[in-house]
C-alpha positions as CSV (number, residue, x, y, z in Angstrom):
1,X,63.1,68.2,30.2
2,X,64.3,70.7,27.5
3,X,65.0,74.3,28.4
4,X,62.4,76.6,26.8
5,X,64.9,79.4,26.4
6,X,67.5,77.1,24.7
7,X,67.8,78.3,21.0
8,X,69.3,75.0,19.9
9,X,66.0,73.1,20.5
10,X,63.8,72.8,17.5
11,X,60.5,74.7,17.6
12,X,57.4,72.8,18.7
13,X,55.3,71.4,15.8
14,X,52.8,73.9,14.5
15,X,49.1,73.2,14.9
16,X,47.5,71.8,11.8
17,X,45.9,74.2,9.4
18,X,42.1,74.1,9.2
19,X,41.1,71.5,6.6
20,X,39.5,73.1,3.6
21,X,36.7,71.2,2.0
22,X,37.9,70.3,-1.5
23,X,35.3,67.8,-2.6
24,X,34.0,68.2,-6.1
25,X,30.6,69.8,-6.3
26,X,27.8,69.7,-8.9
27,X,29.2,73.0,-10.2
28,X,32.8,71.7,-10.5
29,X,34.0,74.3,-8.0
30,X,35.7,73.4,-4.7
31,X,33.2,73.3,-1.9
32,X,34.6,76.3,0.0
33,X,34.6,78.5,-3.2
34,X,31.0,77.5,-4.0
35,X,29.9,78.2,-0.5
36,X,31.6,81.6,-0.5
37,X,30.1,82.6,-3.8
38,X,26.7,81.4,-2.6
39,X,27.0,84.0,0.2
40,X,26.5,86.8,-2.4
41,X,23.2,88.2,-1.2
42,X,20.1,86.6,-2.8
43,X,21.4,86.0,-6.3
44,X,24.4,83.8,-5.3
45,X,22.2,81.9,-2.8
46,X,19.5,81.2,-5.3
47,X,21.9,80.1,-8.1
48,X,23.9,77.8,-5.9
49,X,20.9,76.3,-4.2
50,X,19.4,75.4,-7.6
51,X,22.7,74.2,-9.2
52,X,24.3,72.5,-6.2
53,X,22.7,69.1,-5.6
54,X,25.4,67.1,-3.7
55,X,27.4,69.4,-1.5
56,X,25.5,70.1,1.8
57,X,28.2,72.7,2.8
58,X,27.5,74.9,-0.2
59,X,23.7,74.2,-0.1
60,X,23.7,75.3,3.6
61,X,25.5,78.6,2.8
62,X,23.2,79.1,-0.2
63,X,20.0,78.6,1.9
64,X,21.4,80.8,4.7
65,X,22.1,83.5,2.1
66,X,18.6,83.3,0.7
67,X,17.0,83.6,4.1
68,X,19.3,86.3,5.4
69,X,18.9,88.4,2.2
70,X,15.1,88.0,2.2
71,X,15.1,89.2,5.8
72,X,17.2,92.2,4.9
73,X,14.9,93.0,2.0
74,X,11.8,92.7,4.1
75,X,13.4,95.0,6.7
76,X,14.1,97.6,4.1
77,X,10.6,97.4,2.7
78,X,9.0,97.7,6.1
79,X,11.3,100.6,7.0
80,X,10.5,102.4,3.8
81,X,6.8,102.0,4.4
82,X,7.1,103.3,8.0
83,X,9.1,106.3,6.6
84,X,6.5,106.9,4.0
85,X,3.7,106.8,6.6
86,X,5.6,109.2,8.8
87,X,5.9,111.6,5.8
88,X,2.1,111.4,5.1
89,X,1.2,112.0,8.7
90,X,3.7,114.8,8.9
91,X,2.3,116.5,5.9
92,X,-1.2,116.2,7.3
93,X,-0.1,117.5,10.7
94,X,1.7,120.4,9.0
95,X,-1.5,121.4,7.1
96,X,-3.7,121.2,10.2
97,X,-1.2,123.0,12.5
98,X,-0.5,125.7,9.8
99,X,-4.1,126.6,9.6
100,X,-4.2,127.7,13.3
101,X,-4.5,131.5,13.2
102,X,-1.8,133.5,14.9
103,X,0.5,130.8,16.0
104,X,0.3,128.3,13.2
105,X,3.5,129.6,11.6
106,X,5.5,129.0,14.8
107,X,4.0,125.5,15.3
108,X,4.9,124.6,11.7
109,X,8.4,125.8,12.3
110,X,8.8,123.6,15.4
111,X,7.1,120.6,13.6
112,X,9.6,121.0,10.8
113,X,12.5,120.8,13.3
114,X,11.0,117.6,14.8
115,X,10.5,116.2,11.3
116,X,14.1,116.8,10.4
117,X,15.3,115.1,13.6
118,X,13.0,112.1,13.0
119,X,14.3,111.9,9.4
120,X,17.9,111.9,10.7
121,X,17.1,109.1,13.1
122,X,15.5,107.1,10.3
123,X,18.6,107.6,8.2
124,X,20.9,106.7,11.0
125,X,19.0,103.5,11.7
126,X,19.0,102.5,8.0
127,X,22.7,103.1,7.7
128,X,23.6,101.1,10.8
129,X,21.3,98.2,9.8
130,X,22.7,98.0,6.3
131,X,26.3,98.2,7.6
132,X,25.5,95.4,10.0
133,X,24.1,93.3,7.1
134,X,27.2,94.0,5.1
135,X,29.5,93.0,8.0
136,X,27.6,89.7,8.6
137,X,27.7,89.0,4.9
138,X,31.5,89.5,4.7
139,X,32.0,87.3,7.8
140,X,29.9,84.6,6.2
141,X,31.9,84.8,3.0
142,X,35.2,84.6,4.8
143,X,34.0,81.7,7.0
144,X,32.7,79.8,4.0
145,X,35.9,80.3,2.1
146,X,38.0,79.0,5.0
147,X,35.8,75.9,5.1
148,X,34.1,76.7,8.5
149,X,30.4,76.1,8.8
150,X,29.1,79.2,10.5
151,X,25.5,79.9,11.5
152,X,24.3,83.4,11.3
153,X,22.4,83.9,14.5
154,X,18.7,82.9,14.2
155,X,19.1,82.3,10.4
156,X,21.6,79.5,10.5
157,X,19.5,77.0,12.3
158,X,16.6,77.7,10.0
159,X,18.8,77.2,6.9
160,X,20.2,74.0,8.4
161,X,16.7,72.5,8.9
162,X,15.7,73.5,5.4
163,X,18.8,71.9,3.8
164,X,18.5,68.7,6.0
165,X,14.8,68.5,5.3
166,X,15.4,68.7,1.6
167,X,17.6,65.6,1.8
168,X,20.9,67.7,1.3
């Protein structure tokens, strides 16, 4: 048995590198490059899902990008509508409370403080959600470029069923 501390022994063989998919695609790009570009939110996914007909790896990432981007877009629209509804209710409450004689001014002041705090919470949640979206998108791009099929939680299985159901 060779001595592990013996410097004259050759180093053990390194583990093999992950195999990159290099099959030619309908777009003429290597599979991993096509999949990474398909991860560009919404636009990249739509373009590569339409153009790529043979490579299931790139089509999977394109469909995953489309679903994830639509979910993000829907979240932002709903969040904007909730924020708008809060502003409308807040303005109405401000008008009603401000009309109370004697203490209306004090109540409006306190309502303004509450409204500012709620707006800060809205802003913080929006920033965190968009940063999370960005991080997941970057992870997907890196995984696609290295040739690893990575499912975004909840989105990946849906994308896989869509691609497999389309005969891809």
